[in-house]
N, C-alpha and C positions, 0 to 999 in steps of 0.2 A: 695312588696315580687319578683314579679317578674321582676320588674324593676333591683333589684340588681340580681336575677338569670342571667337576659341577660346579666348584666354589667361582671358579672364573665365568662358567658361563651366567650365574646366576647373577654376579656383578657386570656383567655386559647386559645382563634382560633389566637389570633394576637401573643403569645408566640410559640405556635405550629408552625406556618409559619414562624419567624423568627428564631426559630431552625432547620426548614427545608432546609430555604435560606440557613443558618449558616453550614449546612452538606454542601449544595453541592458546595457550595466555598469551603471548607475543602477540599472536595475529586478532584475537580478541582486544587485547587494548590497542594495537593497530587499528582496527575499526570502529572501536569506540572513539579512538582521538579523533578519527577523520571525520567521523558523525557529528562530533563537537565542535571540529573546527567548521564545516559547514556552517552549522548550527548559527555557530558564531557570526559568518560572515553572512548570513541573513538577517541576522537580532543585528541589526546597524546601531540601536543604541545602547546594546549590550543590557539589556535590562534583564536578561533571561527566557525570556518569550517573544512569540511571533505576534507584531500588533497585524490590526489588520491593513494596515499602510503596507507594512514592510513585507506581507503576505502578497498584496496587492503586485508590487513591484517584482517578487520572485515572477508571480504569474503571467505578468505579461512579458518580461524578460525572457521566460520560456515557454510560449505559446505562440504557433506559428499564423495564427490571424487575430483580427479583431473580434471576430464571433468568438473564438475562444476567451478572450480579456473580459469580456459582458460578464462573465461566468464565475469572477471572482469571488462576490460575496456569497454565491451561492454555495461555493466548497469552500469558503472559509468556514460557513453556517455549520457544514455537515461534519469537518473535521473537526470542530471546536467541541469537542465531546462534553467537556464540563461545563460550558458556556459563560467562560468568563471574559471572553471576548478577545483571547490570546490563544496564541496554539504553543505548548509545550513542545520540547524536544521530542514527547512520543506521539503528540497527535501530529505536527510534522512530518515526522516518519511515515506514519500512517498514510498520509497523503502521498507523500513520494512513492510509498512504497504501492499506494493503487495506481496511480498516474504510471509506474513502470509495468505494473502486471497490466493494468487496461492496454496498453498500447502494445504490450506482446502478445495480446491473447490474436491468434493467425487463424487461418482458414482451418486447421487441421486440430485446433481449441475444441475442448469436449465442453458440454454445457456445464459441469463440472468445474473446470477451469473458471470460467465466466461468473459462475455463482461462489464458488471461493474468492476470486478478486472483489466482487461486489458487499461479501460481507464484510464490511470495514471491522464491526466490533467483535467479529472472530467467535460469536457465539452460535455459528453452526445454523443459525435460522436468517432468510433472506426477507427482511423485512421491506415493505414495498418504498419506505424510507431511504433505505440504501439503495434498491435499485433505482430509485431515481435519479441518483448519480449518473447515469445515462443519458437523462430527458437532454442535457445541455448539447449531445452528440448527433440525437434526433433532431434538435431544432425545434421543440415541443418544450410546453411547460409541465414541470413536476405532475402539476394534478390531470393533464392531458396524456403523460404519461402512466399514471395508476390507471383511469379509466382505461386504455388501450390493454394495458399489460397486467393487469390484475384482474384477468376475467370472472374469479367468483366473489372479487371484494370482500375476500376474508384479512386484509394488509398483510399477508405474505405472497411471495413468488414461487408458487409450489414447482415439482417438476414439468409438468406440461407449457407450465408459462414459462418457466425460462427457458426453457426447448423455442418455444416463439421467441420470445425476447434475443435468443441468442443467435437464431436465423435471420432477425430485421438487422442485427448488430450486424453482423456478416456482411449482408448485402449494403449497409450505410457504409462502413470500412471499404467498400471495394470489391471484395471475394466470392 
């Protein structure tokens, strides 16, 4: 009787594990399909990449002010990692993730939250070129931004500099 019970429990465990794996695969497929659907809706000419014009249309439709729309080429250049003058699906995803994460920075967010958001190439180092992604929010040029926030001029934003930057960003967002 014990052997039968153990066998039945083992079969149930295997079925449950298979169901969980199937559900994860289904969720991953759904998210991937959704991402591809969104990409395809932005990629108007369906050439598999987002051109500067397609990105500009997306950006202008999604930004609340004309001031933000002026920064299209700035953001396009930053997220065109391979400098192909087009955004691949991965590059567009990086831009969308950055934008979502940046707008989710709140008064309770830590310096590390901001640092992680700005580290767009995910290498664990915050370069001034990455931090300058905040320059449009401060309405200053990237060069002015570097002069103001890279106080030791080493090309990196260290913990002290990120803290000052975060404080200024919170004030800029109105917290």
